[in-house]
Backbone bond lengths (Angstrom), bond angles and torsions (degrees), N, CA, C in turn:
res aa  C-N    CA-C-N  psi(-1)  N-CA   C-N-CA  omega(-1)  CA-C   N-CA-C  phi
1 M - - - 1.445 - - 1.517 108.94 -
2 T 1.305 116.38 134.84 1.440 121.11 174.01 1.519 107.71 -91.25
3 A 1.306 116.89 126.90 1.456 120.52 -176.27 1.518 110.60 -69.06
4 P 1.318 117.27 138.83 1.456 119.96 176.02 1.514 110.22 -70.23
5 S 1.312 116.05 157.99 1.457 120.00 177.44 1.521 108.95 -67.17
6 T 1.309 115.37 132.63 1.466 119.77 177.73 1.523 109.96 -113.49
7 F 1.328 116.49 14.25 1.460 121.08 179.05 1.527 109.29 -61.14
8 G 1.323 115.89 132.15 1.454 120.72 177.31 1.513 114.87 85.89
9 L 1.321 118.00 -1.99 1.460 120.74 179.47 1.528 110.54 -91.39
10 S 1.313 115.47 157.09 1.464 120.71 177.07 1.526 109.49 -66.93
11 S 1.316 115.99 164.85 1.466 119.53 179.54 1.533 111.01 -63.66
12 E 1.344 117.72 -34.32 1.468 120.31 177.76 1.524 110.98 -64.88
13 A 1.332 117.22 -42.16 1.470 121.06 179.15 1.522 110.57 -66.55
14 R 1.335 117.43 -42.45 1.468 120.39 177.10 1.527 110.45 -62.16
15 N 1.335 117.08 -38.60 1.457 121.22 179.36 1.534 110.70 -64.25
16 L 1.333 117.21 -42.30 1.468 119.60 177.70 1.523 111.43 -63.77
17 H 1.339 117.05 -40.55 1.469 120.23 176.11 1.525 110.02 -59.91
18 W 1.334 116.23 -43.03 1.461 121.12 179.89 1.532 110.58 -62.99
19 L 1.346 116.87 -44.44 1.464 120.60 178.85 1.526 111.18 -61.14
20 L 1.325 116.62 -41.93 1.468 120.57 180.00 1.522 110.70 -66.38
21 T 1.328 116.77 -43.36 1.464 120.58 178.29 1.522 110.34 -59.84
22 N 1.332 116.98 -44.21 1.466 120.35 178.32 1.518 111.83 -62.99
23 L 1.323 117.36 -40.64 1.465 121.01 178.90 1.526 110.03 -58.00
24 V 1.321 116.50 -47.79 1.466 121.10 -177.62 1.523 111.56 -68.19
25 E 1.321 117.06 -42.26 1.463 120.47 -175.15 1.520 113.67 -78.18
26 E 1.338 118.05 -28.16 1.459 120.17 -174.40 1.522 114.23 -93.41
27 V 1.312 117.84 -18.05 1.464 120.04 -175.42 1.529 109.38 -107.57
28 P 1.325 116.75 112.11 1.462 120.30 -179.78 1.538 111.48 -61.97
29 G 1.312 115.50 138.20 1.453 120.76 175.00 1.511 115.67 95.31
30 I 1.319 118.22 -7.88 1.465 119.44 177.91 1.521 108.26 -77.37
31 Q 1.338 115.74 125.96 1.458 120.87 -179.43 1.519 112.87 -100.87
32 S 1.317 117.49 -36.97 1.450 121.18 -177.87 1.526 108.65 -155.94
33 V 1.335 115.62 146.49 1.455 121.44 179.80 1.523 108.57 -134.55
34 A 1.330 115.68 141.72 1.463 120.84 176.56 1.521 109.69 -139.98
35 V 1.323 115.49 137.40 1.455 121.97 170.26 1.522 105.51 -106.58
36 V 1.335 115.47 125.66 1.457 121.91 -172.33 1.527 109.33 -121.03
37 S 1.331 116.56 137.46 1.460 120.58 177.53 1.523 110.07 -75.44
38 S 1.321 116.24 170.34 1.468 120.78 -178.06 1.519 112.48 -63.35
39 D 1.337 117.59 -22.58 1.461 119.70 177.56 1.523 112.71 -95.87
40 G 1.326 116.98 13.43 1.458 121.94 172.62 1.514 116.00 87.52
41 L 1.331 117.93 8.32 1.455 120.28 -179.29 1.526 110.83 -87.66
42 L 1.320 115.68 138.10 1.458 121.76 176.84 1.528 108.87 -68.28
43 L 1.334 116.38 127.38 1.461 122.01 179.57 1.519 112.35 -106.44
44 L 1.309 116.27 -35.66 1.458 121.71 -172.84 1.515 107.22 -154.44
45 S 1.330 116.82 137.72 1.456 117.84 -179.23 1.518 111.09 -143.77
46 S 1.313 114.51 165.65 1.453 120.81 -178.16 1.518 112.82 -89.63
47 D 1.330 118.73 -4.08 1.464 118.40 -175.17 1.522 116.94 -127.82
48 P 1.345 120.52 33.22 1.462 118.40 178.41 1.527 112.95 -64.14
49 A 1.327 117.68 -31.02 1.463 120.37 179.87 1.524 110.98 -67.04
50 R 1.343 117.07 -38.67 1.455 120.33 178.77 1.526 110.48 -65.78
51 A 1.326 117.43 -39.38 1.458 120.98 178.28 1.527 110.50 -65.00
52 A 1.327 117.12 -41.61 1.463 120.83 179.03 1.525 110.49 -65.79
53 A 1.330 117.04 -40.83 1.466 120.50 179.08 1.522 110.83 -63.94
54 A 1.318 117.30 -39.13 1.463 121.13 178.57 1.528 110.59 -65.30
55 R 1.342 117.34 -39.62 1.468 120.74 177.43 1.519 110.43 -62.41
56 E 1.341 116.28 -45.64 1.462 120.46 -178.01 1.518 111.77 -64.88
57 A 1.331 116.97 -35.74 1.460 120.84 179.76 1.525 112.24 -80.60
58 G 1.332 116.80 -6.62 1.462 120.74 179.82 1.508 113.46 74.72
59 E 1.324 116.51 19.48 1.460 120.24 -179.74 1.517 110.84 -72.68
60 T 1.313 114.92 152.75 1.454 120.54 172.77 1.516 107.77 -73.45
61 P 1.329 118.25 133.46 1.467 119.67 179.17 1.529 110.85 -59.26
62 R 1.321 115.68 143.76 1.457 120.57 177.65 1.513 110.11 -68.32
63 T 1.300 114.83 145.06 1.454 119.29 173.64 1.515 107.93 -110.12
64 G 1.309 116.01 156.92 1.455 119.66 179.85 1.505 111.82 88.38
65 P 1.320 116.15 167.41 1.467 121.01 -172.77 1.514 114.76 -88.16
66 R 1.294 119.73 21.84 1.456 121.16 -174.82 1.524 113.25 -79.47
67 G 1.333 116.03 61.91 1.446 119.97 173.28 1.509 114.86 107.36
68 S 1.302 118.24 -19.85 1.447 119.95 -179.44 1.522 110.31 -69.86
69 A 1.332 116.29 129.71 1.461 119.54 -179.27 1.519 111.75 -68.30
70 A 1.335 117.99 -30.35 1.469 119.75 177.25 1.522 109.92 -65.83
71 D 1.322 117.15 -42.25 1.461 120.28 176.37 1.520 110.40 -67.08
72 L 1.320 116.36 -39.86 1.459 120.36 177.39 1.520 110.35 -61.32
73 A 1.326 117.50 -39.63 1.465 120.95 178.99 1.523 110.87 -60.86
74 T 1.323 117.07 -39.86 1.465 120.92 178.52 1.523 110.73 -63.58
75 I 1.318 116.61 -44.63 1.462 121.41 179.90 1.528 110.50 -65.37
76 V 1.331 116.30 -44.85 1.466 121.31 -179.47 1.524 110.21 -61.22
77 S 1.315 116.69 -44.02 1.460 120.67 179.15 1.528 110.93 -61.33
78 G 1.327 116.87 -43.30 1.460 120.58 179.27 1.519 112.73 -64.96
79 I 1.321 116.09 -45.02 1.462 119.66 179.04 1.523 110.42 -65.57
80 G 1.336 116.52 -39.78 1.461 119.94 177.55 1.519 111.46 -59.99
81 S 1.316 116.67 -43.18 1.464 121.21 179.07 1.527 111.23 -66.17
82 L 1.324 116.30 -43.52 1.464 121.01 179.83 1.528 111.50 -62.18
83 T 1.320 117.16 -46.15 1.467 119.61 -178.37 1.523 111.89 -71.06
84 L 1.332 117.09 -32.15 1.461 120.58 175.67 1.528 109.72 -63.60
85 G 1.337 116.77 -44.69 1.467 120.74 176.95 1.513 111.96 -62.14
86 A 1.332 116.72 -41.54 1.462 120.70 179.03 1.526 110.73 -63.48
87 A 1.324 117.03 -42.38 1.468 120.53 -179.82 1.527 111.17 -64.08
88 K 1.335 116.35 -37.75 1.472 119.72 177.77 1.524 110.81 -66.74
89 L 1.330 116.72 -43.26 1.461 120.07 179.13 1.519 112.21 -63.22
90 M 1.307 116.78 -31.89 1.458 121.65 -177.88 1.517 113.04 -94.11
91 D 1.325 117.39 1.93 1.471 121.65 -176.38 1.527 111.43 47.81
92 S 1.337 115.47 49.95 1.462 119.96 -174.42 1.515 114.35 -111.83
93 G 1.331 117.75 9.85 1.463 119.63 178.42 1.514 112.20 84.14
94 A 1.320 115.00 -168.26 1.465 121.73 -176.45 1.526 111.86 -71.33
95 V 1.332 115.39 149.59 1.466 121.75 175.67 1.524 107.46 -84.64
96 K 1.320 116.91 126.65 1.457 121.23 -179.79 1.520 111.27 -92.64
97 H 1.329 116.86 -47.30 1.463 120.23 178.38 1.524 110.56 -158.71
98 T 1.316 114.13 158.27 1.460 122.02 178.22 1.521 107.46 -133.67
99 M 1.321 116.72 135.29 1.461 120.82 177.64 1.522 108.40 -128.11
100 V 1.335 115.14 132.55 1.453 121.40 179.19 1.529 107.07 -123.16
101 A 1.311 116.54 119.52 1.458 121.40 177.65 1.524 108.26 -100.94
102 M 1.325 116.83 127.33 1.459 123.24 -179.85 1.526 108.80 -121.59
103 D 1.311 116.78 168.02 1.462 120.07 179.34 1.528 112.07 -59.23
104 E 1.321 116.87 -40.93 1.466 120.70 -173.84 1.527 113.83 -111.72
105 G 1.312 118.03 16.22 1.452 119.51 178.79 1.505 111.99 170.54
106 S 1.306 115.10 -173.77 1.456 120.72 178.76 1.519 109.52 -145.21
107 L 1.314 114.07 157.90 1.451 121.38 -179.94 1.521 107.97 -132.03
108 F 1.315 115.87 132.77 1.457 122.49 -179.86 1.520 108.01 -125.28
109 V 1.312 116.80 133.87 1.464 121.82 176.40 1.522 106.77 -130.75
110 M 1.336 115.84 128.73 1.457 120.67 -178.86 1.523 109.28 -133.52
111 S 1.323 116.53 136.82 1.457 121.70 177.07 1.515 109.91 -69.64
112 I 1.341 115.87 138.30 1.460 120.24 176.99 1.525 108.39 -103.07
113 S 1.316 117.29 -72.66 1.459 121.79 178.51 1.516 108.89 -166.06
114 D 1.317 116.45 153.06 1.467 122.00 177.11 1.523 113.23 48.13
115 G 1.307 118.06 32.67 1.449 121.51 179.08 1.513 114.73 88.44
116 S 1.334 118.40 -5.50 1.456 121.00 176.31 1.522 109.11 -70.11
117 L 1.337 115.60 151.76 1.453 120.68 -175.92 1.527 111.38 -132.47
118 L 1.305 115.69 149.03 1.457 123.27 171.70 1.516 106.87 -109.38
119 G 1.325 117.11 124.22 1.457 121.44 178.61 1.514 110.85 -119.32
120 V 1.323 115.89 136.61 1.453 121.62 179.80 1.524 109.39 -129.88
121 H 1.332 115.36 129.25 1.464 121.77 172.92 1.517 106.09 -101.22
122 G 1.331 116.36 117.79 1.450 121.06 -177.91 1.519 112.02 -112.22
123 S 1.306 115.41 159.42 1.465 120.62 177.18 1.526 109.91 -73.00
124 A 1.320 115.41 167.13 1.466 120.66 -178.46 1.526 111.98 -62.96
125 D 1.327 116.63 -29.84 1.466 119.05 -176.03 1.529 113.76 -98.40
126 C 1.334 117.93 10.65 1.466 118.72 179.12 1.533 109.47 -70.77
127 D 1.305 115.13 151.54 1.461 121.26 177.22 1.521 107.62 -84.59
128 M 1.331 117.25 107.31 1.461 121.86 -174.20 1.522 112.33 -58.25
129 S 1.309 117.98 -37.03 1.465 119.84 -178.54 1.527 110.99 -69.44
130 V 1.322 117.77 -36.07 1.466 121.06 177.87 1.524 110.02 -67.89
131 V 1.332 116.95 -43.87 1.465 120.68 178.34 1.525 109.94 -61.30
132 A 1.316 117.49 -47.39 1.465 121.23 -179.48 1.532 111.41 -61.93
133 Y 1.317 117.08 -39.41 1.469 120.94 178.57 1.529 110.75 -62.10
134 H 1.333 116.82 -48.10 1.461 120.61 -178.69 1.524 112.03 -69.27
135 M 1.320 117.07 -31.38 1.463 119.78 173.79 1.527 110.30 -64.53
136 A 1.330 116.28 -42.59 1.468 120.23 178.71 1.529 110.72 -62.28
137 L 1.329 117.57 -37.91 1.462 120.57 175.81 1.527 110.43 -62.64
138 F 1.339 116.60 -44.75 1.461 120.99 178.88 1.527 110.50 -59.85
139 V 1.329 115.72 -47.73 1.468 120.81 -179.29 1.529 110.69 -60.70
140 G 1.320 116.96 -42.75 1.455 120.79 179.27 1.518 113.08 -62.97
141 R 1.317 115.72 -34.63 1.459 119.87 -179.08 1.522 112.20 -84.56
142 A 1.319 117.13 -31.35 1.467 121.33 -173.94 1.519 113.37 -93.42
143 G 1.310 117.80 -28.46 1.457 121.36 -171.58 1.504 115.28 -57.17
144 H 1.311 117.96 -41.52 1.464 120.46 -176.05 1.523 113.16 -77.45
145 V 1.338 118.38 -17.40 1.469 120.03 -179.99 1.521 113.20 -99.62
146 L 1.327 117.24 -8.00 1.466 120.78 -176.74 1.529 109.92 -81.12
147 T 1.317 114.54 70.50 1.466 122.56 -178.63 1.533 109.50 -81.96
148 P 1.333 117.34 166.22 1.466 119.37 175.64 1.539 112.44 -56.66
149 E 1.330 117.35 -37.49 1.459 120.98 179.03 1.524 111.10 -65.08
150 L 1.326 117.02 -42.46 1.456 120.64 179.82 1.524 110.72 -69.34
151 R 1.330 117.36 -39.53 1.472 119.72 176.50 1.523 110.47 -59.67
152 S 1.324 117.25 -41.12 1.460 121.62 178.10 1.530 111.05 -64.00
153 E 1.315 116.52 -43.06 1.465 120.77 178.61 1.526 111.38 -62.90
154 L 1.331 117.03 -44.01 1.460 120.75 179.43 1.522 111.16 -63.98
155 R 1.330 116.52 -41.30 1.464 120.74 179.38 1.531 110.74 -62.51
156 K 1.343 116.93 -45.17 1.463 121.16 178.52 1.524 111.04 -63.38
157 S 1.318 116.90 -36.85 1.446 121.85 178.18 1.525 110.97 -62.78
158 L 1.326 117.13 -45.20 1.464 121.04 177.81 1.521 111.66 -64.63
159 E 1.334 116.52 -39.54 1.464 119.65 179.03 1.518 111.21 -64.03
160 S 1.326 117.54 -40.20 1.464 119.77 179.61 1.528 110.86 -69.14
161 E 1.340 117.93 -33.40 1.464 120.75 175.66 1.514 111.16 -65.81
162 S 1.324 116.96 -40.21 1.465 120.23 -177.32 1.514 112.29 -71.56
163 T 1.334 118.42 -27.96 1.459 120.91 178.46 1.514 111.97 -94.25
164 G 1.334 115.90 -11.90 1.451 120.11 -179.31 1.515 113.74 78.54
165 S 1.323 117.05 8.85 1.465 120.01 179.71 1.518 110.16 -86.65
166 P 1.330 116.99 154.12 1.465 119.60 179.78 1.525 110.85 -70.70
167 R 1.348 115.10 155.76 1.456 120.73 179.40 1.456 109.68 -74.06
């Protein structure tokens, strides 16, 4: 993964980018990662460089959830909403994490704070317990700094990357 530019970001935002980069690079089998706000907006992703490269090459954006963090954010938001509704119907308290094992991959969703979610798309051969452990480490380190101000900064950063305008 090529790290996105963190020039002009606060130290908290740079730290979250660093944590996400480490999560992707240190855990075998992780294909894409997205941090999603409680209202379903992508805040941080593992593939901004790929999106920028596709824009520069004039490629048509990929459709479908095959690795794109924006698509992953949509799926994570939907699953988060579905499991939250299920937990309310069952009077079972807050949802901590959701894991979906598929023939060709896996999906992990973990609550961060204030309704924010961490979503990971893993390969079929990833070790689910290792991925879940490292996600929990990320959540523990990121949860207390993911303030409304930082969420706003991250969102603006992603918007400027998608339009190609400077921060």
